[in-house]
HTML snippet that shows the backbone in 3Dmol.js (N, CA, C, O; Angstrom):
<script src="https://3Dmol.org/build/3Dmol-min.js"></script>
<div id="view" style="width:600px;height:400px;position:relative"></div>
<script>
const pdb = `
ATOM      1  N   UNK A   1      53.688-160.478 -14.974  1.00  0.00           N
ATOM      2  CA  UNK A   1      53.357-159.148 -14.548  1.00  0.00           C
ATOM      3  C   UNK A   1      51.835-159.037 -14.469  1.00  0.00           C
ATOM      4  O   UNK A   1      51.135-159.413 -15.408  1.00  0.00           O
ATOM      5  N   UNK A   2      51.331-158.529 -13.368  1.00  0.00           N
ATOM      6  CA  UNK A   2      49.886-158.375 -13.221  1.00  0.00           C
ATOM      7  C   UNK A   2      49.402-157.132 -13.962  1.00  0.00           C
ATOM      8  O   UNK A   2      50.201-156.315 -14.419  1.00  0.00           O
ATOM      9  N   UNK A   3      48.100-157.005 -14.071  1.00  0.00           N
ATOM     10  CA  UNK A   3      47.512-155.866 -14.788  1.00  0.00           C
ATOM     11  C   UNK A   3      47.797-154.548 -14.086  1.00  0.00           C
ATOM     12  O   UNK A   3      47.666-153.486 -14.694  1.00  0.00           O
ATOM     13  N   UNK A   4      48.185-154.599 -12.812  1.00  0.00           N
ATOM     14  CA  UNK A   4      48.414-153.375 -12.046  1.00  0.00           C
ATOM     15  C   UNK A   4      49.892-153.034 -11.886  1.00  0.00           C
ATOM     16  O   UNK A   4      50.229-152.065 -11.205  1.00  0.00           O
ATOM     17  N   UNK A   5      50.753-153.791 -12.486  1.00  0.00           N
ATOM     18  CA  UNK A   5      52.185-153.526 -12.364  1.00  0.00           C
ATOM     19  C   UNK A   5      52.581-152.335 -13.227  1.00  0.00           C
ATOM     20  O   UNK A   5      52.071-152.148 -14.332  1.00  0.00           O
ATOM     21  N   UNK A   6      53.482-151.551 -12.709  1.00  0.00           N
ATOM     22  CA  UNK A   6      54.016-150.419 -13.454  1.00  0.00           C
ATOM     23  C   UNK A   6      55.408-150.762 -13.959  1.00  0.00           C
ATOM     24  O   UNK A   6      56.150-151.470 -13.278  1.00  0.00           O
ATOM     25  N   UNK A   7      55.774-150.284 -15.118  1.00  0.00           N
ATOM     26  CA  UNK A   7      57.136-150.532 -15.597  1.00  0.00           C
ATOM     27  C   UNK A   7      58.139-149.811 -14.704  1.00  0.00           C
ATOM     28  O   UNK A   7      57.842-148.762 -14.131  1.00  0.00           O
ATOM     29  N   UNK A   8      59.305-150.381 -14.600  1.00  0.00           N
ATOM     30  CA  UNK A   8      60.366-149.785 -13.791  1.00  0.00           C
ATOM     31  C   UNK A   8      61.569-149.523 -14.673  1.00  0.00           C
ATOM     32  O   UNK A   8      61.769-150.192 -15.687  1.00  0.00           O
ATOM     33  N   UNK A   9      62.348-148.568 -14.290  1.00  0.00           N
ATOM     34  CA  UNK A   9      63.585-148.294 -15.022  1.00  0.00           C
ATOM     35  C   UNK A   9      64.656-147.846 -14.040  1.00  0.00           C
ATOM     36  O   UNK A   9      64.368-147.346 -12.953  1.00  0.00           O
ATOM     37  N   UNK A  10      65.878-148.039 -14.451  1.00  0.00           N
ATOM     38  CA  UNK A  10      67.030-147.639 -13.656  1.00  0.00           C
ATOM     39  C   UNK A  10      67.916-146.795 -14.553  1.00  0.00           C
ATOM     40  O   UNK A  10      68.255-147.199 -15.665  1.00  0.00           O
ATOM     41  N   UNK A  11      68.286-145.630 -14.068  1.00  0.00           N
ATOM     42  CA  UNK A  11      69.191-144.759 -14.818  1.00  0.00           C
ATOM     43  C   UNK A  11      70.569-144.899 -14.186  1.00  0.00           C
ATOM     44  O   UNK A  11      70.785-144.490 -13.045  1.00  0.00           O
ATOM     45  N   UNK A  12      71.497-145.480 -14.937  1.00  0.00           N
ATOM     46  CA  UNK A  12      72.865-145.645 -14.449  1.00  0.00           C
ATOM     47  C   UNK A  12      73.684-144.445 -14.902  1.00  0.00           C
ATOM     48  O   UNK A  12      73.910-144.239 -16.094  1.00  0.00           O
ATOM     49  N   UNK A  13      74.107-143.686 -13.956  1.00  0.00           N
ATOM     50  CA  UNK A  13      74.868-142.481 -14.289  1.00  0.00           C
ATOM     51  C   UNK A  13      75.809-142.213 -13.127  1.00  0.00           C
ATOM     52  O   UNK A  13      75.402-141.666 -12.103  1.00  0.00           O
ATOM     53  N   UNK A  14      77.040-142.591 -13.285  1.00  0.00           N
ATOM     54  CA  UNK A  14      77.961-142.415 -12.181  1.00  0.00           C
ATOM     55  C   UNK A  14      79.388-142.290 -12.650  1.00  0.00           C
ATOM     56  O   UNK A  14      79.683-142.404 -13.839  1.00  0.00           O
ATOM     57  N   UNK A  15      80.233-142.063 -11.736  1.00  0.00           N
ATOM     58  CA  UNK A  15      81.653-141.966 -12.025  1.00  0.00           C
ATOM     59  C   UNK A  15      82.155-140.544 -11.932  1.00  0.00           C
ATOM     60  O   UNK A  15      81.513-139.608 -12.410  1.00  0.00           O
ATOM     61  N   UNK A  16      83.292-140.395 -11.318  1.00  0.00           N
ATOM     62  CA  UNK A  16      83.931-139.089 -11.221  1.00  0.00           C
ATOM     63  C   UNK A  16      84.630-138.812 -12.538  1.00  0.00           C
ATOM     64  O   UNK A  16      85.475-139.597 -12.967  1.00  0.00           O
ATOM     65  N   UNK A  17      84.305-137.753 -13.160  1.00  0.00           N
ATOM     66  CA  UNK A  17      84.921-137.392 -14.430  1.00  0.00           C
ATOM     67  C   UNK A  17      86.143-136.526 -14.143  1.00  0.00           C
ATOM     68  O   UNK A  17      86.026-135.313 -13.963  1.00  0.00           O
ATOM     69  N   UNK A  18      87.295-137.146 -14.102  1.00  0.00           N
ATOM     70  CA  UNK A  18      88.506-136.405 -13.732  1.00  0.00           C
ATOM     71  C   UNK A  18      88.857-135.326 -14.749  1.00  0.00           C
ATOM     72  O   UNK A  18      89.408-134.291 -14.372  1.00  0.00           O
ATOM     73  N   UNK A  19      88.557-135.538 -16.011  1.00  0.00           N
ATOM     74  CA  UNK A  19      88.844-134.517 -17.024  1.00  0.00           C
ATOM     75  C   UNK A  19      87.871-133.347 -16.956  1.00  0.00           C
ATOM     76  O   UNK A  19      88.234-132.216 -17.279  1.00  0.00           O
ATOM     77  N   UNK A  20      86.647-133.612 -16.539  1.00  0.00           N
ATOM     78  CA  UNK A  20      85.633-132.558 -16.469  1.00  0.00           C
ATOM     79  C   UNK A  20      85.634-131.845 -15.119  1.00  0.00           C
ATOM     80  O   UNK A  20      85.148-130.719 -15.012  1.00  0.00           O
ATOM     81  N   UNK A  21      86.181-132.496 -14.088  1.00  0.00           N
ATOM     82  CA  UNK A  21      86.287-131.865 -12.787  1.00  0.00           C
ATOM     83  C   UNK A  21      85.065-131.989 -11.888  1.00  0.00           C
ATOM     84  O   UNK A  21      85.047-131.412 -10.801  1.00  0.00           O
ATOM     85  N   UNK A  22      84.057-132.718 -12.308  1.00  0.00           N
ATOM     86  CA  UNK A  22      82.870-132.944 -11.480  1.00  0.00           C
ATOM     87  C   UNK A  22      82.182-134.219 -11.948  1.00  0.00           C
ATOM     88  O   UNK A  22      82.459-134.704 -13.045  1.00  0.00           O
ATOM     89  N   UNK A  23      81.289-134.765 -11.130  1.00  0.00           N
ATOM     90  CA  UNK A  23      80.607-136.007 -11.516  1.00  0.00           C
ATOM     91  C   UNK A  23      79.865-135.865 -12.845  1.00  0.00           C
ATOM     92  O   UNK A  23      79.289-134.819 -13.143  1.00  0.00           O
ATOM     93  N   UNK A  24      79.892-136.923 -13.623  1.00  0.00           N
ATOM     94  CA  UNK A  24      79.258-136.905 -14.952  1.00  0.00           C
ATOM     95  C   UNK A  24      77.764-136.616 -14.875  1.00  0.00           C
ATOM     96  O   UNK A  24      77.215-135.973 -15.770  1.00  0.00           O
ATOM     97  N   UNK A  25      77.111-137.073 -13.839  1.00  0.00           N
ATOM     98  CA  UNK A  25      75.665-136.875 -13.709  1.00  0.00           C
ATOM     99  C   UNK A  25      75.290-135.400 -13.673  1.00  0.00           C
ATOM    100  O   UNK A  25      74.187-135.032 -14.078  1.00  0.00           O
ATOM    101  N   UNK A  26      76.188-134.557 -13.195  1.00  0.00           N
ATOM    102  CA  UNK A  26      75.877-133.132 -13.038  1.00  0.00           C
ATOM    103  C   UNK A  26      76.382-132.281 -14.192  1.00  0.00           C
ATOM    104  O   UNK A  26      76.261-131.057 -14.145  1.00  0.00           O
ATOM    105  N   UNK A  27      76.941-132.892 -15.220  1.00  0.00           N
ATOM    106  CA  UNK A  27      77.413-132.118 -16.368  1.00  0.00           C
ATOM    107  C   UNK A  27      76.232-131.527 -17.131  1.00  0.00           C
ATOM    108  O   UNK A  27      75.170-132.145 -17.210  1.00  0.00           O
ATOM    109  N   UNK A  28      76.414-130.338 -17.689  1.00  0.00           N
ATOM    110  CA  UNK A  28      75.322-129.727 -18.447  1.00  0.00           C
ATOM    111  C   UNK A  28      75.052-130.478 -19.747  1.00  0.00           C
ATOM    112  O   UNK A  28      75.971-130.947 -20.418  1.00  0.00           O
ATOM    113  N   UNK A  29      73.790-130.578 -20.076  1.00  0.00           N
ATOM    114  CA  UNK A  29      73.361-131.190 -21.336  1.00  0.00           C
ATOM    115  C   UNK A  29      72.226-130.313 -21.842  1.00  0.00           C
ATOM    116  O   UNK A  29      71.093-130.428 -21.373  1.00  0.00           O
ATOM    117  N   UNK A  30      72.518-129.453 -22.781  1.00  0.00           N
ATOM    118  CA  UNK A  30      71.528-128.466 -23.194  1.00  0.00           C
ATOM    119  C   UNK A  30      71.326-127.484 -22.059  1.00  0.00           C
ATOM    120  O   UNK A  30      72.289-126.914 -21.546  1.00  0.00           O
ATOM    121  N   UNK A  31      70.088-127.284 -21.668  1.00  0.00           N
ATOM    122  CA  UNK A  31      69.809-126.328 -20.594  1.00  0.00           C
ATOM    123  C   UNK A  31      69.527-127.001 -19.251  1.00  0.00           C
ATOM    124  O   UNK A  31      68.970-126.372 -18.352  1.00  0.00           O
ATOM    125  N   UNK A  32      69.906-128.274 -19.106  1.00  0.00           N
ATOM    126  CA  UNK A  32      69.693-128.974 -17.844  1.00  0.00           C
ATOM    127  C   UNK A  32      70.849-129.928 -17.572  1.00  0.00           C
ATOM    128  O   UNK A  32      71.683-130.172 -18.444  1.00  0.00           O
ATOM    129  N   UNK A  33      70.890-130.464 -16.359  1.00  0.00           N
ATOM    130  CA  UNK A  33      71.932-131.423 -16.019  1.00  0.00           C
ATOM    131  C   UNK A  33      71.614-132.772 -16.652  1.00  0.00           C
ATOM    132  O   UNK A  33      70.453-133.130 -16.848  1.00  0.00           O
ATOM    133  N   UNK A  34      72.680-133.513 -16.967  1.00  0.00           N
ATOM    134  CA  UNK A  34      72.542-134.787 -17.671  1.00  0.00           C
ATOM    135  C   UNK A  34      71.588-135.748 -16.957  1.00  0.00           C
ATOM    136  O   UNK A  34      70.683-136.300 -17.583  1.00  0.00           O
ATOM    137  N   UNK A  35      71.785-135.948 -15.659  1.00  0.00           N
ATOM    138  CA  UNK A  35      70.940-136.892 -14.922  1.00  0.00           C
ATOM    139  C   UNK A  35      69.488-136.434 -14.903  1.00  0.00           C
ATOM    140  O   UNK A  35      68.583-137.247 -15.092  1.00  0.00           O
ATOM    141  N   UNK A  36      69.255-135.161 -14.679  1.00  0.00           N
ATOM    142  CA  UNK A  36      67.876-134.646 -14.669  1.00  0.00           C
ATOM    143  C   UNK A  36      67.202-134.872 -16.019  1.00  0.00           C
ATOM    144  O   UNK A  36      66.021-135.212 -16.082  1.00  0.00           O
ATOM    145  N   UNK A  37      67.957-134.682 -17.089  1.00  0.00           N
ATOM    146  CA  UNK A  37      67.399-134.898 -18.430  1.00  0.00           C
ATOM    147  C   UNK A  37      67.025-136.365 -18.630  1.00  0.00           C
ATOM    148  O   UNK A  37      65.951-136.671 -19.148  1.00  0.00           O
ATOM    149  N   UNK A  38      67.915-137.272 -18.216  1.00  0.00           N
ATOM    150  CA  UNK A  38      67.641-138.709 -18.357  1.00  0.00           C
ATOM    151  C   UNK A  38      66.389-139.102 -17.591  1.00  0.00           C
ATOM    152  O   UNK A  38      65.532-139.809 -18.122  1.00  0.00           O
ATOM    153  N   UNK A  39      66.276-138.654 -16.358  1.00  0.00           N
ATOM    154  CA  UNK A  39      65.114-138.996 -15.540  1.00  0.00           C
ATOM    155  C   UNK A  39      63.848-138.404 -16.143  1.00  0.00           C
ATOM    156  O   UNK A  39      62.809-139.064 -16.161  1.00  0.00           O
ATOM    157  N   UNK A  40      63.916-137.186 -16.631  1.00  0.00           N
ATOM    158  CA  UNK A  40      62.747-136.551 -17.241  1.00  0.00           C
ATOM    159  C   UNK A  40      62.287-137.330 -18.468  1.00  0.00           C
ATOM    160  O   UNK A  40      61.093-137.571 -18.644  1.00  0.00           O
ATOM    161  N   UNK A  41      63.232-137.724 -19.313  1.00  0.00           N
ATOM    162  CA  UNK A  41      62.871-138.453 -20.525  1.00  0.00           C
ATOM    163  C   UNK A  41      62.327-139.847 -20.220  1.00  0.00           C
ATOM    164  O   UNK A  41      61.389-140.302 -20.875  1.00  0.00           O
ATOM    165  N   UNK A  42      62.903-140.522 -19.241  1.00  0.00           N
ATOM    166  CA  UNK A  42      62.412-141.851 -18.863  1.00  0.00           C
ATOM    167  C   UNK A  42      61.000-141.744 -18.285  1.00  0.00           C
ATOM    168  O   UNK A  42      60.177-142.636 -18.490  1.00  0.00           O
ATOM    169  N   UNK A  43      60.721-140.674 -17.576  1.00  0.00           N
ATOM    170  CA  UNK A  43      59.388-140.525 -16.970  1.00  0.00           C
ATOM    171  C   UNK A  43      58.295-140.320 -18.013  1.00  0.00           C
ATOM    172  O   UNK A  43      57.114-140.472 -17.699  1.00  0.00           O
ATOM    173  N   UNK A  44      58.661-139.980 -19.237  1.00  0.00           N
ATOM    174  CA  UNK A  44      57.682-139.797 -20.304  1.00  0.00           C
ATOM    175  C   UNK A  44      57.222-141.120 -20.912  1.00  0.00           C
ATOM    176  O   UNK A  44      56.203-141.172 -21.601  1.00  0.00           O
ATOM    177  N   UNK A  45      57.974-142.182 -20.656  1.00  0.00           N
ATOM    178  CA  UNK A  45      57.670-143.487 -21.259  1.00  0.00           C
ATOM    179  C   UNK A  45      56.603-144.204 -20.469  1.00  0.00           C
ATOM    180  O   UNK A  45      56.215-145.317 -20.824  1.00  0.00           O
TER     181      UNK A  45
END
`;
const viewer = $3Dmol.createViewer("view");
viewer.addModel(pdb, "pdb");
viewer.setStyle({}, {cartoon: {color: "spectrum"}});
viewer.zoomTo();
viewer.render();
</script>
């Protein structure tokens, strides 16, 4: 890795949640959607 490389990350969040009735990524987690929360937290690293 060169001195100018930035770290990369991948957030895996998928699958139709048949019991919940909507995709898992869009389920509420606190006051935000699960996927949005994951991306926000990863962006802090």
